[in-house]
C-alpha positions as CSV (number, residue, x, y, z in Angstrom):
1,M,174.4,-91.6,83.6
2,T,175.4,-88.0,82.7
3,H,175.5,-87.0,79.1
4,I,177.3,-84.2,77.2
5,D,176.4,-82.8,73.8
6,Y,179.7,-81.5,72.4
7,Y,179.4,-78.8,69.7
8,F,182.7,-78.0,67.9
9,A,184.3,-77.1,64.6
10,T,187.1,-79.1,63.1
11,I,188.8,-75.8,62.1
12,S,188.4,-74.1,65.5
13,P,191.7,-73.2,67.2
14,F,190.0,-73.3,70.6
15,T,188.6,-76.8,69.9
16,Y,192.2,-77.7,69.1
17,L,193.4,-76.2,72.4
18,A,190.9,-78.3,74.3
19,G,192.8,-81.4,73.3
20,T,191.2,-84.5,74.7
21,R,190.4,-83.0,78.1
22,L,186.7,-83.4,77.6
23,E,187.1,-87.2,77.1
24,E,189.3,-87.3,80.3
25,I,186.7,-85.4,82.3
26,A,183.8,-87.5,80.9
27,G,185.8,-90.7,81.8
28,R,186.3,-89.5,85.4
29,H,182.5,-88.9,85.8
30,G,181.2,-91.8,83.8
31,A,179.6,-89.4,81.3
32,T,178.8,-90.1,77.7
33,I,179.5,-87.7,74.8
34,T,177.6,-87.1,71.5
35,Y,179.9,-85.3,69.0
36,K,178.2,-82.6,67.0
37,P,180.5,-81.0,64.5
38,L,179.0,-77.9,62.9
39,D,179.6,-75.0,60.5
40,I,181.1,-72.4,62.8
41,I,180.9,-69.6,60.2
42,A,177.1,-70.2,59.7
43,L,176.7,-70.4,63.5
44,F,178.4,-67.0,63.9
45,A,176.0,-65.6,61.2
46,R,173.0,-67.0,63.0
47,T,173.9,-65.9,66.5
48,G,175.4,-62.5,66.1
49,G,179.0,-63.4,65.8
50,V,181.6,-62.2,63.4
51,T,184.3,-64.2,61.6
52,P,187.8,-63.6,62.7
53,K,188.8,-61.7,59.5
54,E,185.8,-59.4,59.8
55,R,186.5,-58.4,63.4
56,H,187.9,-55.1,64.5
57,P,191.7,-55.0,64.6
58,N,191.6,-54.7,68.4
59,R,189.7,-58.0,68.6
60,Q,192.0,-59.7,66.1
61,E,195.1,-58.7,68.1
62,Y,193.6,-59.9,71.3
63,R,192.6,-63.2,69.7
64,L,196.3,-63.8,68.7
65,Q,197.5,-63.0,72.1
66,E,195.0,-65.3,73.6
67,L,195.9,-68.1,71.2
68,R,199.6,-67.7,72.3
69,R,198.7,-67.8,76.0
70,Q,196.3,-70.7,75.8
71,S,198.8,-72.6,73.6
72,A,201.4,-72.2,76.3
73,K,199.0,-73.1,79.0
74,A,198.0,-76.3,77.3
75,G,201.5,-77.1,76.3
76,V,200.8,-77.6,72.6
77,P,202.2,-75.8,69.6
78,I,200.0,-73.6,67.5
79,S,200.4,-71.8,64.2
80,E,199.0,-68.2,64.4
81,K,198.4,-68.2,60.7
82,P,197.9,-71.7,59.5
83,A,198.4,-72.4,55.8
84,F,194.9,-73.8,55.4
85,F,192.6,-71.6,57.5
86,P,189.9,-71.0,56.8
87,T,189.1,-74.1,54.8
88,N,186.0,-76.2,54.2
89,A,185.2,-77.9,57.4
90,A,182.4,-80.0,56.0
91,P,184.4,-83.0,54.7
92,S,186.2,-83.6,58.0
93,S,182.9,-83.0,59.9
94,Y,181.2,-85.6,57.7
95,A,184.0,-88.0,58.6
96,V,183.5,-87.5,62.3
97,I,179.7,-88.1,61.9
98,A,180.4,-91.3,59.9
99,A,182.9,-92.5,62.5
100,Q,180.5,-91.9,65.4
101,T,177.9,-94.0,63.6
102,A,180.4,-96.7,62.7
103,G,182.1,-96.9,66.1
104,G,185.3,-98.9,66.7
105,G,187.8,-96.0,67.1
106,D,188.6,-93.1,69.3
107,L,186.4,-90.1,68.5
108,G,188.2,-87.7,70.8
109,K,191.5,-88.6,69.1
110,L,189.9,-88.1,65.7
111,V,188.6,-84.6,66.5
112,H,191.9,-83.6,67.9
113,S,193.7,-85.1,64.9
114,F,191.7,-82.8,62.6
115,T,192.2,-79.7,64.7
116,R,195.9,-80.4,65.2
117,A,196.3,-81.0,61.4
118,C,194.9,-77.5,60.8
119,W,196.5,-75.6,63.7
120,A,199.8,-77.3,64.3
121,E,200.7,-79.2,61.2
122,D,199.7,-76.9,58.3
123,R,197.5,-79.6,56.7
124,D,194.2,-79.1,54.9
125,V,191.4,-80.9,56.7
126,A,189.3,-80.6,53.5
127,D,191.8,-82.8,51.7
128,D,190.8,-86.4,51.3
129,A,194.3,-87.8,52.1
130,V,194.4,-85.9,55.3
131,I,190.9,-87.1,56.3
132,R,191.9,-90.7,55.6
133,D,195.1,-90.3,57.6
134,C,193.3,-88.9,60.6
135,L,190.6,-91.6,60.5
136,A,193.3,-94.3,60.4
137,K,195.3,-92.9,63.2
138,A,192.2,-92.7,65.4
139,G,191.4,-96.4,64.8
140,F,188.7,-95.9,62.1
141,D,188.4,-97.4,58.6
142,P,189.7,-94.7,56.2
143,A,187.0,-95.7,53.8
144,L,184.6,-93.8,56.0
145,A,185.8,-90.8,54.1
146,D,183.8,-92.2,51.1
147,S,180.7,-93.5,52.9
148,G,177.7,-91.8,54.5
149,L,178.4,-88.5,52.8
150,L,174.7,-87.8,52.4
151,A,173.9,-88.8,56.0
152,G,176.9,-86.7,57.1
153,A,175.6,-83.7,55.2
154,E,172.2,-84.1,56.7
155,A,173.5,-84.5,60.3
156,Y,175.8,-81.5,59.8
157,T,172.8,-79.3,58.9
158,V,170.8,-80.7,61.8
159,N,173.7,-80.1,64.2
160,L,173.7,-76.4,63.3
161,E,169.9,-76.0,63.8
162,D,170.1,-77.9,67.1
163,A,173.0,-75.7,68.3
164,V,171.1,-72.5,67.5
165,N,168.0,-73.8,69.2
166,R,169.9,-74.8,72.4
167,G,171.8,-71.6,72.9
168,V,175.2,-72.4,71.3
169,F,177.1,-69.5,69.8
170,G,180.7,-70.6,69.6
171,A,183.1,-73.6,69.7
172,P,183.9,-75.6,71.6
173,F,180.6,-75.7,73.5
174,Y,179.4,-78.3,75.9
175,I,175.9,-78.9,77.1
176,T,175.0,-81.4,79.9
177,D,171.7,-83.2,80.1
178,A,170.8,-80.8,82.9
179,D,171.1,-78.0,80.3
180,Q,174.2,-76.5,81.9
181,R,176.2,-74.8,79.2
182,F,179.9,-74.2,79.0
183,W,181.6,-72.2,76.2
184,G,185.3,-72.5,75.4
185,Q,188.1,-74.9,76.3
186,D,188.9,-72.6,79.3
187,R,185.6,-73.6,80.9
188,L,186.4,-77.3,81.0
189,D,187.4,-77.0,84.6
190,D,184.0,-75.6,85.3
191,L,182.3,-78.5,83.5
192,D,184.5,-80.9,85.5
193,A,183.3,-79.2,88.7
194,H,179.7,-79.3,87.7
195,L,179.9,-83.0,86.9
196,G,181.5,-83.5,90.3
197,G,178.6,-81.8,92.0
198,R,180.7,-78.8,93.2
199,F,178.3,-76.3,91.5
């Protein structure tokens, strides 16, 4: 069975724009997914990237245009300047890690709930009430927000190291068990084609 390691950030607009397409693609091909939330700011620092606010104005302007285009293409709303961005992604990431360990809910829905909260609902994904609400709506016990924090912190650190060692430099980033790497929600069609044996 094919497997996909999914590296993402709960505050990434492009992870938000991916929606639940990864889960749909994996379902079509019988692939499994391991969710690996990571610290995107630390990843940029480790791999030669620059945070959005530190980029040249040309790059910042292009990013806003691209967010508008990709939002229209995906048919989802997006706030170009969300009220709580950047924010601390660690608490929501720990919740994803705890939920993956616990099972019983929809991880794809949970990830999308966090990114939508940030990029379409102007909610703070570092806020405990928002985390609990997203967990509940995705079919998980809201109490996961309180449990496994130490394990979540450890896994969050490991995910970053793993990502750097495997060639990840942005989010979302998908790596198959054949070490085929796909960066960005706009490469999901390519991932689909790869899993279907078209290249």
